[in-house]
C-alpha positions in Angstrom: -71.3 104.0 -128.8 -71.0 100.4 -129.9 -67.4 99.5 -130.6 -68.4 96.8 -133.1 -67.1 93.3 -133.5 -63.8 94.1 -135.2 -61.0 93.2 -135.2 -62.1 89.6 -135.1 -60.0 86.4 -134.9 -60.9 83.5 -137.2 -60.0 80.0 -136.0 -59.9 76.9 -138.2 -59.6 74.1 -135.5 -57.8 70.9 -136.4 -56.3 68.2 -134.2 -52.7 68.8 -135.4 -52.8 72.4 -136.5 -55.1 75.4 -135.9 -55.2 78.1 -138.6 -55.6 81.7 -137.4 -56.8 84.7 -139.4 -57.8 88.2 -138.4 -59.8 91.1 -139.7 -58.6 94.6 -139.9 -60.1 97.0 -137.3 -62.9 98.1 -139.6 -63.8 94.5 -140.7 -63.1 95.2 -144.4 -60.5 92.4 -145.0 -59.5 89.2 -143.4 -55.9 88.1 -143.6 -53.9 85.0 -142.5 -52.0 85.3 -139.2 -50.4 82.0 -138.3 -50.7 78.3 -137.9 -50.5 76.9 -134.4 -48.9 73.5 -134.1 -50.9 72.0 -131.2 -48.1 69.5 -130.4 -45.6 72.4 -129.8 -47.9 75.2 -128.5 -50.9 75.4 -126.2 -53.5 76.8 -128.6 -55.6 78.4 -125.9 -52.6 80.3 -124.5 -51.4 81.4 -128.0 -54.9 82.6 -129.0 -55.1 84.5 -125.7 -51.8 86.2 -126.6 -53.0 87.1 -130.1 -56.2 88.5 -128.6 -54.2 90.9 -126.4 -51.6 91.8 -129.1 -54.3 92.5 -131.7 -57.0 94.0 -129.6 -59.4 91.3 -130.7 -63.1 91.9 -130.0 -64.7 88.8 -131.4 -63.7 85.1 -131.8 -65.0 83.2 -134.8 -64.6 79.5 -134.8 -65.3 77.3 -137.8 -67.8 74.5 -137.0 -67.7 71.4 -139.3 -71.3 70.7 -140.3 -71.9 67.6 -142.4 -73.5 68.1 -145.8 -76.8 66.7 -144.4 -76.8 69.4 -141.7 -75.8 67.2 -138.8 -72.8 67.4 -136.5 -70.4 64.6 -136.0 -67.4 63.9 -133.8 -65.3 66.7 -135.4 -68.0 69.2 -134.5 -68.0 67.8 -130.9 -64.3 68.4 -130.7 -64.6 72.0 -132.0 -67.5 72.7 -129.5 -65.3 71.4 -126.6 -62.4 73.6 -127.8 -64.8 76.6 -128.1 -66.0 76.0 -124.5 -62.4 76.0 -123.2 -61.6 79.2 -125.2 -64.7 80.9 -123.9 -63.8 80.0 -120.3 -60.3 81.5 -120.9 -61.6 84.6 -122.6 -65.1 85.1 -121.1 -65.2 88.9 -122.0 -65.2 88.1 -125.8 -68.2 87.0 -127.8 -67.5 83.6 -129.5 -69.4 82.8 -132.7 -69.5 79.4 -134.4 -69.7 79.5 -138.2 -70.4 76.6 -140.5 -67.0 75.9 -142.0 -68.3 73.5 -144.7 -66.1 73.7 -147.8 -63.8 76.4 -146.4 -60.7 74.2 -146.7 -61.7 73.3 -150.3 -62.3 76.9 -151.1 -59.0 77.9 -149.5 -57.1 75.2 -151.4 -58.7 76.3 -154.7 -57.7 79.9 -154.1 -54.1 78.8 -153.2 -53.9 76.7 -156.4 -55.2 79.7 -158.4 -52.4 81.8 -156.8 -49.9 79.2 -158.1 -49.4 77.1 -154.9 -49.2 73.4 -155.5 -50.7 71.0 -153.0 -47.3 70.3 -151.3 -46.7 74.1 -150.9 -50.1 74.6 -149.3 -49.5 72.6 -146.1 -48.1 75.5 -144.1 -50.7 78.0 -145.1 -53.9 76.0 -145.8 -55.1 76.2 -142.2 -54.6 80.0 -142.2 -56.4 80.3 -145.6 -59.3 78.2 -144.3 -59.5 80.6 -141.2 -59.7 83.5 -143.7 -62.6 81.8 -145.4 -64.3 81.2 -142.1 -63.9 84.9 -141.2 -65.2 86.0 -144.6 -68.3 83.8 -144.3 -68.9 85.3 -140.9 -68.4 88.9 -142.2 -70.8 88.2 -145.1 -73.4 87.0 -142.6 -73.3 90.1 -140.4 
């Protein structure tokens, strides 16, 4: 019997911070988990810990695609990160999902929930990771 892709871990990669979100075991909902400060924590190590703690079966990494469909230096950095992550966790499938507008969508949802821009800083990366996971779940 196929165990399915859930729970999945969504990753919004940034140079300073990496937002993490996860699905529930059935893949019904995605929820924020944490923001990794890459200056204070090795993100690959922390993600490996989260995979073990949460029984993660799939890694979903947001890939920044330009509005014209091309990839730039940000996408190159994400692909390099994804390669390192796959090398560390080779048993898990890793999927790249177009993350275009996920931060904008996350910010809009946080504003709707009453969070001003200043209050968003700590959670915007997690909210963007939720958006990445939701885009992936809708595409399955």
